[in-house]
N, C-alpha and C positions, 0 to 999 in steps of 0.2 A: 075021693077021687076028682073029684070036680076042685078040691083044693090044692091038690098037688098039681092040677094043672094051671091053675092059677099064680102058680109060686113058679112054675116053669116057664110060664110066657112071659113074666115080669123080667128074670135071668136072661131071657133073650132079647128082649128091649133094651138092655141094658149094655148087653154088649153090641149091639148093630150100633148104639151110639159111640161107645168106646173105638170099634174099628172105624168110625167116620171122622171122630177128631184126629185119629191117628194119619188119617189119609192127608184130611188138611193140610196139618202141620207138614208133610213130607213136600203137599206140592208148594208150601210156603218156601220150604227151605231151597226148593230147587229154582224159584224164583229168585231168591237171592242171590245164588251161584250165578243165575244168568244175568241178572243186572251189575253185579259187580265192575266185570271187566267192561262194562259201557259205562262206566262213572271212571274209572282211571283214564281210559281213552278218551272221554270229554275233558279231562282235566290238565292231561300232557301236552297241547297246542297252547292252554293259557298259560302253562309254566315255561313254555319253551319260547314266547312270545317276548319279543325287544323291548327292555325298556325306555320309553318317550324322552327325547333328547328336548333341552330348553333352548330356545333359540335367545341369543344374546349378540349385541355388540361389543366391539372390541376398542382397547386406545392403545395409545402408548405414551408412555410419559413426555412431557414439554420438559425444556431448558430454557430458563431466562432470567434475565436479572428481577429480583426479589428486594424490595425494601427492605433492610434492618431497622427493626424499631425497638423501643424500651417501653413495657407499660408500667405505668404510672398513676396514681391518686395523687389529689390535692383539694385543696380550699380553693373556690375562686373568691376574689377580694377586689379591693377597688385599686387602679391602681396609685392614685394619689386620692385622698378623701380631705378636701381642705372644709375648716371648721369658718361660720361666718357668725362674728356677733357683733354687739354694739359697741361705741366707744366712746359714749357720752355717757352720763350719770344722772340718776333721777326723772328721766324722762319716760313717758308712757307709751306704749305701743298704741297708735291711732289705726294701723290698717295693715292688715297680711295679705300679699297678693299674689303668692305662690302655696303650692301644698307638695307632699312626698311623690316623686315620679316624675315631675314636672321638668321641660327641659329648659333650661334659660341660656341668654347668653352673655357676653362678658359686659357689664355696666349695669345689665338691667335691673330695676329696682324689686325688691325682694317684700319690703316693709317699710314704713315709714313712723316716726315718731312725731308727738306733737310740738309743733314748733313756736307757739306763742312766745315763752319767755326769752327762747333763742334770737327770735325776731327782735323782741324788745330791745334785747341786749345790742343786736345790730344796728336798732336804730340808733340808740345813745352814741355809738361807736362814730357812726356818719356824723353825727352833729358835732361828737367833739372834733372831727377830722375838718368840717369846715370852719371851725371856732379858730383851730389852729393853724387854718391856711389862711384865715384872715388877718390874725396875727401875724403870719410869715409875710403877709404882703407890706405891713403897716413896719414891720420891723426892718426888711429888706428897702422900704423908699426913706429911713430914716438914716438907712447906713451907706446908702447911696448917697444921699447929701452930703453927710460929715466924709465920706472920701472926696468928694469936689471939693469939697471946703478947707480939707488938710493943707497946711501949709499958709493960709491967708490970712490967718490971726482972728478968724469971725467966730470959730469954737476952738475951744480950750483942748488941751490932748485930753484931759480928762472926760470932758464930755463925747469926743471922738470915741475912744475906748469903748465908752458904756452904747453908744450906738452899734459899733459892731459886734459886742457881747450878747446885747440885746438880740441882732439877728441871728448869731448864732442859735442861740438859745429858744427863738419860735423856729427856727428848721429844725433841732433835736425835738420841740415837741409836734411840729408836722410828722416826721417820720414816725414817733411813737403811734401818733391818731392814724396813720395808714396802717401801721401793723396791729392797730387793734381792731380797725375794720377788715385787716384780711385774716384774724382769728375768730371772729364772728362770724364770717361768712365760712370758713371752714367750719364751723361748728352747724351752720344750717345745712352746709352740704352734709353732714353726717349725719343728719336726721332722716335722711335719704339711706338705708342700708342694700346696698346692693352688692352681685356675684362678680366675684374676682375670677372670676375665669366662666367658659363654658361650660357647661355639662347638664348632670341631674340631680334634682335634690333627694339626699335620700335619708334625708333626716328631718324633722321640724319642732324644734321645742318653742318657739312662739307661740304666743297666745294675746289677742288684743286686749288691751286696756291693763295688762303687765307692765310694770315697771323695771327699766332694764337697769343693770349696773357696766361695766366697761369689762371687758372680756368675756360677757357672758354670752354661753354658745345659744343661737337661736336656730341655724341652720346648719344642714351637710351639706356639703356638693361634692361629688365623683368629680372629678375633674374633665373636662372634654370626652367624660359619657366613655372612659377606657377601664376597662376590666383586666384582671392579670390572672395566671392561672397558676396557683403556687406549686406545682408537680413534687412529690416525695420519689427520689430515687435515690436505690441504695449505695451505698458509695464505693461498692465495687465498680459501678459503671458511671459514676460522675466524669471521670476522665476521657469519658468517650462522647459528652455531652460539650456543644461548643455552644458559642454565641449565634445566632442568626441561622440554627436547624430549624427546619419544618416541625408544628408539634400539634396535634388536636387533641381536641377535650371536648367530651362529651355531657353537656350538664344532665340532671334527672330529666327524664322526658322530653328534653329537647332534642335538637339535631348537633352533629358534630360541628366546632368551630375550630378554623383554620387559625393557629396562631405564628408566632417564631420566639427563639427563645433572646432573652435582653441579657440575663446574666446568670449565674452559676454562684450558689453561696458558697462562702469561701469556708464554711465551717459543717460542722454532721452533728446531727442529734446524739449525745452519746446513751441514750435509753432505746432509740430505735436505730441508730446507726444510718439512717438516712439524712439524704442532704435537700434543698430544696434547691428547685430549679423553676424561674421564674419568667414565666409565659405572655408577653402580651396580646390582648385579645383584640380585634377591632371594635367598632362603635356596633358594629351589627350584630355582635354576642347575644347585646340586650334582647334584639330582635329572634335571636335563635333559642331563648329561653334562658339564657344564663343569668344569675342574680348573685351579687354579692353576698358571701356565707355560704353557697352552697360548697356539697363535698361534689366533684365530679372525678371520671375515670378516663384514661386517654391514651395516647402513645405520645413517643417522641422519634422523628424519623432520623436516623443517626448515618445513613449511606444505603448501600444495595448491593446484594451480594448474587452470586448465582446460583440455581436451585433447581431442582426435577421438582415439577409438580402434577399432578393430576386432578380429573376433577373428583369433588367429595362422594359423588355420588358411587365411583369405582372402590373406597375405600370402607370395608366393614369393621364396626367396632362390637367386639365381643369379646365378653369377659376381663374390662379394661384394656385388652390390647386391640392394636390395629392390621388390620387382614385384607391381603387382596388376592385376586382370583388370578392367574398367570392361565394363559389359554396356550396348549399344546398344538403340532402341527396334525395331528391326530382329533382334536376338539375334545382333549379331557383336561378338565381344568387340576390347578394345582394349588394349595392353599396357603400362602406366604405372609409370612409375620412382619411387618414393617415400621420403623418410628417415623413417624408425623412430626412437623414442625409449625411454619409460621401460615397459615391460613388469610387469603385475602380472594374475598367476591364468593365465587364459588368453586377455586380449586385450593386444594391443600399440598403444602411440602411435602417429599419424600424425603426422608434423611438418610434411610440406610434400610437395607432388606429387598432391593427393586434394581434389576439391571434397567440399563437406558433405553433399550432395546427390545423390552419384553412385550408382550400383546396382553394385557389385561381386560376383566371382563368391566362394560364401561359404567352397566346400572345394572340393577334387580340383585347383587351381591347376596342381600339376606335370604335368598331360594336354595343358595347352591352349599353345596360340601364338597370337601375333599376331594378328588377323583370322580365327579360327574362327568358326565358324556352330555358336550353343549355341541348347539347347531349354529354356527356363524353367520347372521344374516349383512345384507349389504347396507349401507348408509351408515357404517363404523365413525365413530366417531374422533376427534382428534387432540 
């Protein structure tokens, strides 16, 4: 009997636990049903809330005269480079007075040669001149006396002729001596190597103590410090380039330098089909960073044309194409694909795809997509 009571009590306890669990699950199900409408009711206002509009400023395209340019690249070179050398042979350089980069004036001494031998030759020539002058004085006196006694019978005809001939011979010797002095004085001046023009020394091969030869290059001089830009232009554009047009060359790491077209080459390179346009650069180009031998980029201004422009901030570059966002009266933006052209300062030329009276978003276009609603604020750009 006690064993039966014990087993019966355990079954009663298990039944009570099962009943309690069923009651708890039923109560949780009721709670879930009661809470579900509340969640839906809370989500409905969020879904119904209006999407916030982006505040933007608008701008209209502007029409104006824009320069027509041809982009070009080319080398910067010396306008004219003079080679300065020695005119005498067998003399040593005694002194070098300039170096590469020095500015010189016409006639300035660049170097000097040893003058000892030339000075000795000049002294000999001057002594020979004095001797010839003395002989000329004597011969002239004898000739004058012979002419005064002619016809008196005091001198024979032969003696008279001899005196006149001696005068002419002395005169010729005097002239020769004068020429020798002039020649030696010229050689003395040639011992001073001078600049043939004003400009900048671009190369120096002269070394003190070296023996020079006639025509040997000692210095190179950029005449008048002038450089030129040899712009390479496609042959199709050469006919539009005329002498006198304004051009701009930008040396690497320097500032743009304004020049003027001097001439257009009469030939075209057979390999590249490009022609050279020679642009004179001012002397100030050296201060702007231009150097002979540099490769510079630039442009040639060939005229002006009418153009429709927008600020560059209004144009979006996406997937290799340019877009603007036109704003309707209801504040909805429409994405328009446009073709762009020249760029000057902070403005870009619009070639196709946009009406001249359209209102477009002025900036912040990277945050917009087609069909977005925007709110136009005051202070619209123009």
